[in-house]
N, C-alpha and C positions, 0 to 999 in steps of 0.2 A: 066347249072350251076347257082345257086342262087346268089343273090347280096351279101349275107353274105359270101358264099364260095369264091366268087371272091375277096371280100375285104380281107379275111384272106390270100388268095394266094398272093395278091399284097403286103400286109404287110410283109409276110414271105420273099418274093423275095427282097423287099426293105431292110429289116434288114440284110439279107445275103449279099447283095451287099454292104451295108454300112459297115458291119463288115470287109469285105475283102479289103477295099480301104480307110481306115481311116488314118488320119495324127496324129502322136504322137510326142510330144516334150519330150525328155528324158534328164534329168539334173543330171549329176554325177560329183559334184564339188570337191570331196575329193581327194587330190593329192597323193593317195597311191595306188599302183598297185592292191592290193587285193580288193580295193573298185571299181575297174574298170573291171578287168577280170572276176569277179564273175557274172557280168551281160551280158557278151558277148553272151553266148548261148541263153539267153532270147531275146536279140535284134535280133539275127540271126533268131530265130524262128518267131518273129513278122514280120520281113522282108519277110520271105518265105511265110507267110500267105497273102502277098500282101499289107501290110501297109507301108506307107511312114514315115520314122523316121528322125527327126532332133535331133542329139545327141550332147549335150554339155559335153565334156569329157576332162580330164587332161591326158588321155593316148589314143590318137587316133589310135595308132597301134593295140590296143586291139579290135577295132571295124572296122577294114579294111577288107572287104570281097571282094573277087575277083568278078568282073563283076556284082556288085550289085549297081545299081544307085538309089535304094530306100532308101539309108541311106546317109544323109547329115551330115557330121561331122563338128562341130565347135571346133577348136583346142584351148584348154586351158592349154596346156602342160607347158606354162611359169610358172604356179603355183608351179611346182616342185622346182623352183629356188627362190621363195619368201623367203626373209630373216626371216620373221616372223615364219617360220616353225622351226627355230632353238630353239625357245622358248619351243617346245614340249620336249626338252631334259632336261628342268628345272623341277626337281621334289621336290625342297625344299619347305618348308612351310607345312601348314595343308592340309587336304583333300579338304577343302573349296578353298584354294589357287590353288590347282591342277586343280579342276573343272573350276575355274574362268579362269585359264590360257588356258585350252582347248577351252573354249568358245571364248576367245580373239583371239586365233589363227584361228579357223575355221571361225569366223566372218570376220576377216581381209582378209583371203583367198577369201571368197565369195565376199566381196566388190571389191577386185582387179579383180576378174573375171567379175563382172558386169561392171567395168570400161573399159574392153577390147573392142577394136573397133568392133570385130565380134559380141559380145553380144549387144553392143549399136546399131549396125545395125539391129539386130533381133528385138530389142525393138522399134525401130523407124519405121520399115517396117509395115505399116498399112494393107498391102495386105496379110501378112502371117496369116493363120488361122490353128487351130489345133482342134482335137476332144478330146484330153486328154493330160494331163501333167503327166509324170512319174518321180518322184524325189527321190533321195537317202535321206532317212530320218535320216541317221546317221550324216548328216551335219546340218548347221544352218537353222532355220525356214525361214530365209530371202528368200530362193529360192522358197518357196511356193507361193510367190506373182506372179510368172509366170502364175499360174492357174487363178488368178484374172485378170491379164493383158489380157489374151486371152479368158476369160469367158468360161472355159471348166472344166470338172471334174478333181479333184486332186487325183492322186494315189501315195501313199507313198510306198517305197520299202526299205528294209534294207538288207545289206549284211550278217548280223548276227541277234542277238536278238534285240528287240525293246526297246527304252528308256522308262522310266517311263512316261514322258510327252506324248510320242506317244500313249501309251495305254490310257492315260487319254483323249487325244484328240478324240479317237475313242469311248469313252464311256465304255471302258473295266474296270472291277473291278481292283482296284489298291492298295490293302491293303499292307502296307510295310512288315508286318510279314508273310503274306501268299505268297506274290509275290515280293520278294526283287529285287532291281535294278540289271540289268545285269552287272553293274560296280562293284558289290560286289562278293566276292569269295564263296558265298553259295547260294543255291537255294531251298533246302528242308530240313525238320527235323531240323529247327533252334533251337539252344539252347537259353536260356534266354539272355545271353550276345549278341548273334547274332541278336536276335529280337530287343534288345535295340539299337544296332549299326545300324540296318536297318531303324528303326524308325527315329533316329537322322539324318542319311544320307538322308532319304527322305525329311525331313524338310529343311535341308540345301540346297539340290538340288533344291527344289521347290522355296525356297527363292531366290537363285541366278538366276534361270531361269525367274521367273515372276517379280521379283523386280528390277533386274539389267540388265539381258541379253535382254529380250524381248523389253523393252523400247528403248534400244540402237539400236536394229535391226529395230524397227519400224521407227526410224528417218532415218536410212540408206535406208529403203524401200521407204520412201517418196522422197528421193533424186533421185532414179533411176526409180521408177515406177509411180511417180506422187503423189501430196500432198493428193489426195483423196483415196489413197490405204487404205483398212480397216486395223484394228489391225491384226497383223500376227497370233495371237492366234485364232481370229475368223475364219481366213482362214483355219488354221490347224484343228480346231475342227469341220469344215464342210467338211473335206476330205471325198471322196467317197469310198476309199478302202485303206487298209494297207496290204501289202504283207510282211510277216516276213520270211526271209530265214533261218529257223532253225527248227530242229525236235522237236516236242512236247515231244517225248519219252526221250529226253536227258535233263530232268529236267526243261522243259519249259511248262508243262501242266498247263493251267489256263483257266477259263471261259472267252470267248470273244464273241463279237457280230458277226453278220453275215457278217459284212464288214471287218473283220480281218481274214486273211487267212494265215495259216502256210504252208510253203513250205519245205525248207530243201534240200540242195544239188542241187540247180538249175544250178550250174556250171558243174556238173558231166555229163559224156557222156559214153555210152556203146561202142562207136567207138574208137578203139585203133589205135594209130599211130605207125609206125615202129620206133623203137629206133634208135638213131644215131649208125652207124656201130660199132664204137669202144666201145660204151657203151653196145651195144647188145652182142658183143663178150665177153666183161668182165663179164657180168652177166651170159651168157650161160655157160662160162667155170668155174663158181664157183661151187666147189664140197661141200664146207662147208656151203654155204648159204650166203645171203646178209643182212647186216644191212644198212638201208637207214637213213641218218642223214640230217635233215633240221631244223636248228635253225633260228629263225627270225633275221632279220638284226641287230636290236638293241642289242639282246643278243650276236650275233656273234661278233659284234664290241667290246662289253664289254669283251668277252672271249679273243680276240686278245690283248686288252690293259691291261689285268691282267694275273695272273698265272692260271686262270681257264683253258685256252687252253692247257697248258702243262699237267694239271691234267687229262683233258678229253682225250687227245691223249694217255697218258699212260694207261688209262683204256681200250681204244679201241685196243691198242697193245696186250693186254692180252685176248681179246675176240676172240674166235675161229670162227669168221665170216669175210668175205670180206666186204669192206666198199664202199658205194656210198655216196658221201658227196656233198650236194647242197650248194654252197657258196653264193647264193642269190646276185649275181652280185658284190660282194665285191672283191677288187683287192688284194688278198693275196692267198698263197698256204700253205697247211698243209704238213709237212714233217714227215713221219713215215715209218717203215719197213714193216708193214703189207700190203697186197694187197689192193690198194686204187685207186678208180676212183673219181676224184674231178673236178667240173666244176662250172662256174659262173651261168650257166643256165642249169637246168635239167628238163625234162618232168616228173613231179612228179607222175601223175596218171599212166603213162606207166611203170615207175619203180615199183610202188606198185603192178601193175597188173602182173608183172613177177613172175612166179612160184617159183623162187629161193629166193624171198624176205621173210625173216623170222621175221624181227623186224624193227620198225619205231621209231626213236628217234626224238622227237619234243618238242617245248616249249608250245604247246597246243592251237595254233590258231584254230578257228572253222573250217576253210577250211582243215587244216591238219587232224583234227579228223574225219571230214566227209569223206575225201579221204581214211583214214585208214579203216573206217567202210565199205565204198563201195567195197574196195578190200580185206577186211577181214584180215588185217595185224595187229597183236598185237602191242601195243604202250608202250614205256617207255617215260613218260613225265617229263621234267625238269620244276619245278615250280619256276619261278622268279617273276611273276607278278600276283597280285590278279585278274586283269581283264581277264587273260587267264586261270586261275585255274579252272573255272567252268566246262569246258568240260573235263579236265583231271580227275576231281573228278567223273564225270559221267562214264568215261571209267573204272576207278577203282571200282566204285560201281557195274558195271556189270561184274567185273573180266575179262575184256578184255585187261587189261594192268595194269601198276603200276606207281604211282607218285613218283618222286625222288626230294628231296630238296637238290640240288647239293652242295650248300655252307655249308650245315649242316651235310652232310654224308661223310664218308670216301670213298676212292677209292675202297676198298674191298667190301663195302656195295653196292655201285652202280654197280660194276661188277657182283656181285651175283644176283642182280635184273635183269640185262641184260640176264645173263645165264638162270635164272629161266624162263623168258618169252620165250627165244629162244628154250629151251629144253622141256618145259611143253606144251603138246598139248591142255591143258585145255584152255589156253588163246586164241588160234586159234579158238577152238570150240565156246567159248563164244562170240568172235568177229563175228563169223558166225551167231549165234543166234541174236546178236544185229543188224546185217545187215538185217536179216529177219524181225525183229521187226520194224525198221524204214522205210523199203521199201514196206511193205505190204499195198498197197493202190490201188484204182481203176485207178488212174491217176499218171503219173510221175509229179514231182514238176513243171517242165516247162510247161507241158500241162495244169496243174491246173492254173498256173499264166496267161498263154495266154487266157484261157477261161474266167477268171474273168476280165482281162483287156478289152477283147472284150465285155463282158457283160455290163461293165460300159459304154462303148461307144455306145452300142446298145440302152441302156435305158437312156442315157444322165445323168447318175448319179445313186446313190443308196439311195436316200432319203427314198424310200419305205421300205428299209431294216434296217434303222437306229433304234437302240434301244432307247427307252425313257430314258434309264439310263443316257445318256450324257446330258440330259436336266435338271437333278436334281442338285440342289445346295447341298453343304455339309450339310446344315441345313435339307433339305428334305431327303437326303440319310440316315442320322442318325435318321430319324423319329422324329426330334426335334419338328417340327411343330405339328405332330400328338400327341406326348406325352404332349406338352404344352397345346394343345387344351383339351385333356382329363383332365389334372391337373386343368386347369381353369374351365372346366365344373364341375368337382368334387368339387372344392372349392366354386363355385357358389351355388351348391346344398346344401353343408354343411353350407355355410354362410346364405343361405335363411332359412334353418331349425333352425339354432341358433338364427337368428333374430326373427323368429316366436315364438320360445320357450321363449326368453327373454321378448318379448312383452306380451305374455300370463302371464308370472310370474308377470310382472309389473302391468298388469291389475288386476290380482287376488289380489295383495297386496293393490291395491288402493280401493277395496271394503270394506265397514264397516264390522267389525268382526261379529256383530249380524246377518247381512244379509247372510254372508257365513255360519254361524252356522245353521241358520234357514233352508237354502236350503239343507244343509247336512242332517239335521234331517228329512226333508220332503222326501228325497230320501230313507232314512233308513226305514221310515214307508211304 
């Protein structure tokens, strides 16, 4: 064996061994269950690959795996009881005020988590080392300082679409009329009004983020990570990888650099669990079919507190389908005469996978829509929030479901939409086509995520893949320097010609008339 072959073999073995026993710090600071459970299968896969993981989570039960000592959980569940979360229910004021309020809440939650004894112990322990930091980028930029603290590659991951600033940090094109924010209810074929709204929203969001929020978070970072911590935007814009958990086919197609990877459906699994005995019996014995109802907690609370619940129950009473209703851990019961199964906790994917499920009623969260696509169940989506309307509009665009504006439509209209979806096979077939469209890939989303995370750790970052795009200032991006140079060069040439012509004219005028005439005559002769 030659020296070169031996070196290659040694390097291959080293990289393989390194990739199979790396240490990863995962930070999931958002105290909402959907921001935790979506990452569970990915963490499990990384642990099965032999990696050691330290997971900061507000929902430790979501990451508790039997007999797995490779996962060290840091419990931040106290964040669910923070009083500041109540401010998220405040929707008064302009859009600018709402964004400012969300920034305020998530920043205060992150600071409370950094204050906790468990996190303080982690920050003080100089013996702790990691090979990468994996952070939920739907939260504050403050947590990115962990990557600087441990001097390791930074990997951002999102439970849904990525924010405008996340794309900007990775050097991805970010034009507001081509790629509007995920916080807006439109994504393609924008009208003039929508383009204007998107441009103004982008300006307002950037102003809040860069002028107000980042300076405040920078000061907090100095208090917990040290006075020499770099500017958080510098840390974020030098991230090595961004994993976006959304399907490009659902209105998210956009040009991105090699260090931005679209996933979509990383929480989904092909392994089905046995339904609870009573639920299984209920669904198996349904001869008319099942409508599965899952309204998000905020909407369900609003239903209970208003007359909406009575209207909705009356509609379901007239629908010729049996009902499985997920109450999302809320302490109340629905009273109705139709055949009904209701529970505070229901295994959603297993219910949707049941062959008797005919219709899924949802408010349009990304996870609900992805689950519907995975199990090819048509959707009736109630639109109450512009932030959730994006995926409902995509489902309607593909004729795999219908959007309903509950407060603006009569009970008869809503019932007719439900019956149309349940009785017309077109919606089921279109959902099947949509399923094939988003799942046609050489790797599963989780396999793709694991491969890229290990790639980052194997090569200690991805600087070699970074696009020069993110190094351009807006001045260079708009070719202002190039155009200014051309204009200046053109003006210089024109000015030079004008000066020469003027000097020639002045010189010719200064000569005696007789001399000029004599020379002219001599030329004629």
